[in-house]
Each structure stands twice: as C-alpha cells, then as structure tokens.
N, C-alpha and C positions, 0 to 999 in steps of 0.2 A: 504494499500500500504506500502510495506517495502523495504528496501534496503539491499543488501548483498555486502559488500565491503571487498576486500582482497588487502591491499596495496602492498604486495610483494609476489610473488610466488617463493619460493626458490626451489632449486634442478632442475633448468632448465638452459640452456646456455643463459646468458644474464639476463636482468631484465624486469619483467612484472607484472602487477597487474590485478585485476578483479573487475568489477562493474556490478550490475544488480538491476533492479526494479521488484519486484514480488508482485502480489496481494495476499490477504489472502487465496485464493483458490490454490495458487501455480502457477498461470499463469504468464508468463514472458512478461512484457511490454517493457522492454529495457535491453540490455545486451551488454557488449563489453570487449574485452581484451585490457588493456592499456599497450602499449609498453613504457618502461621507459628509454630506451637508446636514446641518441640524434642521429640525422641524420648525418652521416659522409661524405656522398656525394662522395663515392669512384669512381663512374662513372664519375663525373665531374673532379675529380683529374686525371683520365686517359686521358681525352681529351687533345690532343697535345703531348702526350708522344710517344716516339719511340716504335715500336711494340714489341721489345724484353723486354722492361721494364714492359709491361702490365700484363703478367701473375704473375710476382712476386709481383706487387702492389695489384692486385686483390686477391691474396692469403691472404692478411692482413684483408680481410673481416671477417675471422674466424680463431681461433686457433685450433678448433677441426676438421674442414673439409677443411684445406687449399689445400690439394692435388687436390680435384675435381675442385676447382676454377682455379688452375694453369693449369690443363689438359684441362679443357673446354675452357679457353682462348687460349691456344696453338692451340687447334683443330679449333677454330673459325678463328684465324689468318691464319692458314694453309689453310683454305677454301678461304680466301681472296687472298692469293698468289699462290694458287693451288699447294701447297707442299704436296707430297705424302710420308709419312714416311715409313720406312721399317717395315717388319713384326716383327723383333726383338724389335724395339721401341714400337710397339703396345703391344707386350707381356709384356714387362717391365712396361709399363703404366698400363696395366690391373692388374698386381700384386700390384702395388702401390695403385690403386683405391680400390681393394679388401681389402688391409690391412687397409685402412682408414675406410671403412664400418665396418670391424670387430672390430676395436678399439673403434669406436664411439658407436656401438650397445652395446658392453660389458660395457662401461662406463655407458650408460643409464640404462641398465638392472639391474645391481647390485647396483650401487651407487645412482641412481636417482629415480627409480620407485619401486624397490622390497619392500621397507618399507611400501608403500601404501597398498600392498596386504597382509602385515604381521602384521598390526596394531602396528607398531614400530615407535617411534618418535626419539629415540636416535640411531645414527648410530653405536655406540659402541655395542649396544645390537644386532644390525643386524649382526655384525661380530661374536658375540658370538653364535647367533642362527644358522648361516649358515657358519661355518668356512671352510668347504670343498668347498663350492661354492665361497666363498671369495678368497680362494687360487686359484681356477680355473680361476676366473675372472682376477686376477692379472697376472696369467701365460699367458692367452690369449692376454691381452693388451700388455704385455712386448714383446711377440712374434711379434705382429702386428706392434708395434712401431720400433722393430728391423728391420723389412722388410723395413719400410719407410726410416730408416737411411741408410741401406745398398744400396738401389737403389736411394733414393732421396738426400742423403748426410747428412741429419740430421732429427730428429724425428718430429720437428715442423717447418713449413714453409720450406720445402725442397728446395734446391738451384740448383740441377743438371738438373732439367727439363727445356727445352727451346724449342722454336719454331723449329721444324724440327728434334729434337732428344734429346740428353743428352750432357751435358758438360763433363761428366765422366761416364763410364759404371762400373757396379759392378764387383767384382772378382768372378770367378766361385767357388773358395773355400768358399767364404762367403755364396753363394747360397746353396752349398752342406751342409754347417753347418745348414742352415735353415731346409733342408729336414731331417736331423738327429733329430732335435727338434720336428718336425711335429707330430709324433705319440702321444707323451705326451700331446701336446697342443690340438690335436683333441679329445682325451679322456676327457680333461677338458671341451671342448665345449659340449660334450654329457652330462656331469654332469650338466652344467648350463642349458641346454635345458630340462633335466629331471625335474629340479626344476620348471621351468616356464610352463612345460606341465601339471603339477599337481596342480598348484595354482587354487584357487577358484576366478573366475573373475565376477565382476558385469555385468549385462546384459543391453546393450543399443543397440537396434536394430533399426537403422534408415537408410533407403536406401540412398546410395550415389554413386556417380560415382568415379571409381578408375582410376588414370592416371599413366602411366609408359611408358618407352620405349617398343617397340614391336619387336619381332623377331620370326622366325619360326625354327631356328636352334640352338640357345643358349640362356641361361638366360641373358637377355640384361642388361648391366650396363655401359659399355664403349660406345663411340659414336655410335649412330644408327640413320638412316634417318627417322624412323617412330616412332610414339607414338600411344598408344591405350588408349581411355577414354570411359568408359561406354560401352565397347565392340566394339567400332568403331575405326578402324585404320585410320590414316592419316599421311601425312608427317609432320615433325617438323615445316617446313615453313608454312604450312596451319594452324597448330594449333597456332603458334606464331603470325602470321599476321592477321588471320581472325576469330579465335574462342575464344581467350581469351580477357578479358577486364581488364585493369589495372585502379584501383581507386587511383587517386592522391589527393583526397580530405581529406584523413586521415593520414597526415604525423605523424611520420617519416616512416610509412610503406605504400608501394603501394600494397594494397590488390588486389587479382586477382580472377576473376570468369570466368567460362566457359559458354558462351551463357547465362549469367545472373544467373548461378547456382554455388553453391560451390562444391568442389570436394576434394578427399583425395589422398595423395601420400604416399611414403615410403614403408616399408617392407610389410605391409598388402596389399597395392595396387599392388606391384610388384608380390607377390605370387599369389594374386587373378587373375592377368592377365597372369601369366607365370608359374603356378605351375607345369605343365607338363615338364618344362625344368630344374627343380631343379636337382642337382646332387643326386646320389643314396641314400646316407645316410640321407641327408636333406629331400628328398622326403619321405623316410620311416618314419622319425620322424613326419613329417607333416600329413601323412596318418594315422598313429596310433592315433594322436590327434583327427582327424575327426571321425574315427571309434569309438573311446572310448567315446567321448563326444557328437558327433553329433552336432558340433558347427555351428552356423550361421556365415558365414564369414563376414557379415556386422557389427558385434559387434566390435566397435573400441577398446574396452578394451583388445582385444586379440593382439593388435599390439606388445606388448613386446614379446609374444610367437613367432610371426612371425619374429621378430628380432633375436630371439634365433635360429630359423631355418636357417635364412640367415647367421648367424655366421658359422654354420656347412657347409652350401653350399659354402661360399666363402673361407673357409679353404680347402675344397676339391678342389675348383677351383685353389687356390694358389698352391697346390701341383702339379696339372696337368700342370699349366703354367710354374712353375720353372723347372719341368722335361723337358718340351719342350725347354725352354731357354737353358738348359744345353747341349742339343744336337746341339746347334748352336755355331758358332764362335763369341765370344763377341769382336767385333772390332768397331772402330769409325763408327757410322751410320748417322752422320749429313748430312742432305740434304741441298743443296744450296737454299737460299731464294732469289728469283727474285722479288724485290719490285714492286708493281703495285697498282693502285687505285682500290678499290672494297669493297665488304662487305661479311661477313661470319656469319653463325649461327651454333652453336653446342649445343647438348643436351647430358648430361650424368646423371647417377644416383648418386646423393649424398646420404649419409646415410639416410637423411630424405625425399628424393624424387627427382624428376627430376629437374635438374638445366639447365636453358637456358641462353646462353651467345651470345649476338649479338654485332658485331663490324663493323665499317667502317673505312677504312684507306685512306689517300691521296697518291699521287704518290711518296711521300718521305718516306712512311711507318709510318707516324704519325697518331694517332687516330683522326678521325673526330667525331665519335659518338660511344656510348657504352650503352648497356642495359643488366643488369644482373637480371634475375627473379629467385629468390631463392625458394626452397620448402616451407619454413615457410610462406613466403608472399603469396604463393598459397593456403596453407591449413588453414590459420587463419579464413577465412570465414566459412569453414567447422567446425572448432573447435567451433566457436560461435554458429553455428546451432545445433551442438551436445549438447552443454551446455543448449541451450533453450529447447531441447527435454528432457534433463536429470533432470533439476531442478524440474519440477512437480513430478517426481518419488521420490524425496527426500524431498518433501514439509513438511512432518510431522516430519522430523529429527530436532534435536536441532541445534542451530546456529553453535556450535562447530563441530558437525558431518557434517553439510552441507559444511562448509569450508574444512574439510578433503576430502570429496567426490569430491568437485569442483577441489581442487588442484590435486587430483589423476587423474581425467580425463584430465586435462591440461597436466600433466606430461606424461601421456600415449602417447600423440602426439609427445613427445620429441622435443618441439619447440626450434629453435635456433634464439633468438632475435637479436643476433649480425648480422646474415645473413639477417634477415628481415629488419633491419634498416641500411643496408650498405650505 
C-alpha cells in the first residue's frame, strides 16, 4: 500500500490538494480532493440583508465569475417579487454573462492548462513556444473585460447590475466601438481554438452524466426553466428539490450528487447536451474536430477544447446581441419592485457549469434563507471518480510523472475552490 500526496495544486482558482492510497497493483482504496480554503459562510452573511444588497455581496464569492453570481441572485429575487425585466435588460445581461464565460475560459486555456499538454513547467517558456496564441489570449481577455466594464461599470465585481434592471445603461458609442474591435478578436479566438484542436490529449473514457440548462431554440446560458442531465429534461425546481443530494459532512464544501451518482458540468456538458444550437463558426470548429479525430465525447481531457469552442460561440453571440441592442433605444429600464414575502430559484451557466441560487424573503424584503450551489461543488465528486479511474492507467509511471498527470486532470476540470467553499 502506498500513498500519493500533493499538498498544493497550483494553477487553479483557489487552493486545493490531493491525497490517495493505492495498492501495489495500482488499485485505489481511498482518494480525495482536499479543499484548502476556509468556509466563508456567504449564505449566512446574506440572511437578514435587504434584497438589493444580496447580489453585490454574493458576487464576492469569486473574483473570476462575479457576474453570474450577481445575475443569478437578481433573477432569483425577481422571481420572489414577480418582477419582469425588459427585453433590453435581458440582452445586456446576456452580453455580460457571455463576456464572463469568454474571459474565464481564455484564462484557463492558456495560463492554467496549456502547459500540461506541452510538457512545460516554466510559464516563460510557454510564452516563448506559443507567442501568437499568447497574444491572442490577451487580446480576447482584454476585449471581454472591456465589455464587462462598459455594461457593468467596472471589470471586476461590476456595480451597475441591480434587481429589476441597471443603475446606469451603457452608451451606444461604447457598444459601437466594441463591434469595430470584434473582427480582430474573433480571429484571435480561431487561433486559440486551432491550437487546442490539434493538441494530443490523454484518453480517459468513463461514462458520466452531463448537466446543463436545456433549450430547444438557443444555446442556453442565461436563465432557463429547465435542465437536462443524462439526456433527461426536467424543471430546475424538480432537479433542485428532488434529484440532487447535498453532502454537508465534508466541510468546507457541500459536495453534490444526482440520485447518488456524480455528474459533470461546464463546457463539455453544455456542448454535449446542446451542440446543435452552437453558432455557425463554433459548430464548424467542433464538427471538424469530431470528423478528424473521431473523438469520444466522454473523454474529460477534451474539456479545454470545448472551452475553446465556447469562446468562439459566445463571441459570435456577443456580436449578435450588441447589434440587437443597438437597434433599441437605451433608456432607463428599471422596473418597480413591489416587496412581498416569497421564494425564488434561478439557474444560469457559469463558466464552470450550472449555478443554482435559491432565496426566501420576508414581507420587508429581507432575506430569510439562501442556498447557492456552485458548479465546482457539483463536479468535485465526478473529479474524484475520474481520478480513481485514471490512477490505475498510470500505475507504472514514476512518482514525479504521476503527480504531473494527476495535476493535469484536476486542472482540466477548471475547478474554482473559492466558489466551492463560499
């Protein structure tokens, strides 16, 4: 019996370690991901707060994906008070959410996971080997953060989003400037996708269920009333209330299972469930990959490529949305909020998967209860199951090589430990 211990997994958002017991034959007897951040109890902090404070506090869960936390909280609260926002607000929110997914994916692809597939330890060597792709990645992230600042007020933890609308709407000339930059940024996304399309990926084929929002008309990422998991569609209420199981025995993370089984989220899950709804160029890139390589979609190591496809998709989506917004009159769109007692549930696609936010408010608009189920908390069980399946395949590797392979698989998931330990 031997142990594999990795005290710290670098190049992920937050801090985590790895621990496993393995027999001489490579069989795994025990394994776990150790989350090394303390529990911050954001949900408890929100109890008793006025409804308008809630989204801004919830956004502090994460500095990489604050937008989706704000939007999901706003949407859940709007369900409580039966506030129906305007189509213009929805369009602006969609652009914001798309920009966040783009910037997060780009950060993960080039700066977090590419080195694992290139046998590079020093990031400066990574920049030297892929100078064109490095420039493309920086250009894409700069563009996406610019969108967040123009619509949200600032790049990190935007402040203009509120229940019912925005405190301030963007200027049309700023949106027009984004459209002028778009062609160059889109070409950069194709460069980045080309790199990840041609990488050599390890093989790990383990059947798992994929969870994402569901839609018949558009690639779903903003609020939708249904999810699909393992090919089965259901309302977000049914999934949240009856199908998922939260494990509170392993603080600071409440690990989640679906009917006793682990499941996967994020880009690979979204495309697996909704590939027919991808925008044109994203669909072409994805189809070329399948035809060329005949890849099995269950191989989780392909998740970075799926993220690259989503960058293209959401850039295409951004252009369409901004053009639609430009045809509208950008005037104050705030809806009146009539406070009443009730509860609301919302689900949106964060970069790493489906985020669920549930709130209850009293008659004065103060929070009575709150539950935020993040993507990483949902896929940690699946990550551990994949690691259990993967370790026997690398049983004959040296300890140093095993550590590299384990870190690579963990980073492929793009875990956000800050979200998981909120």
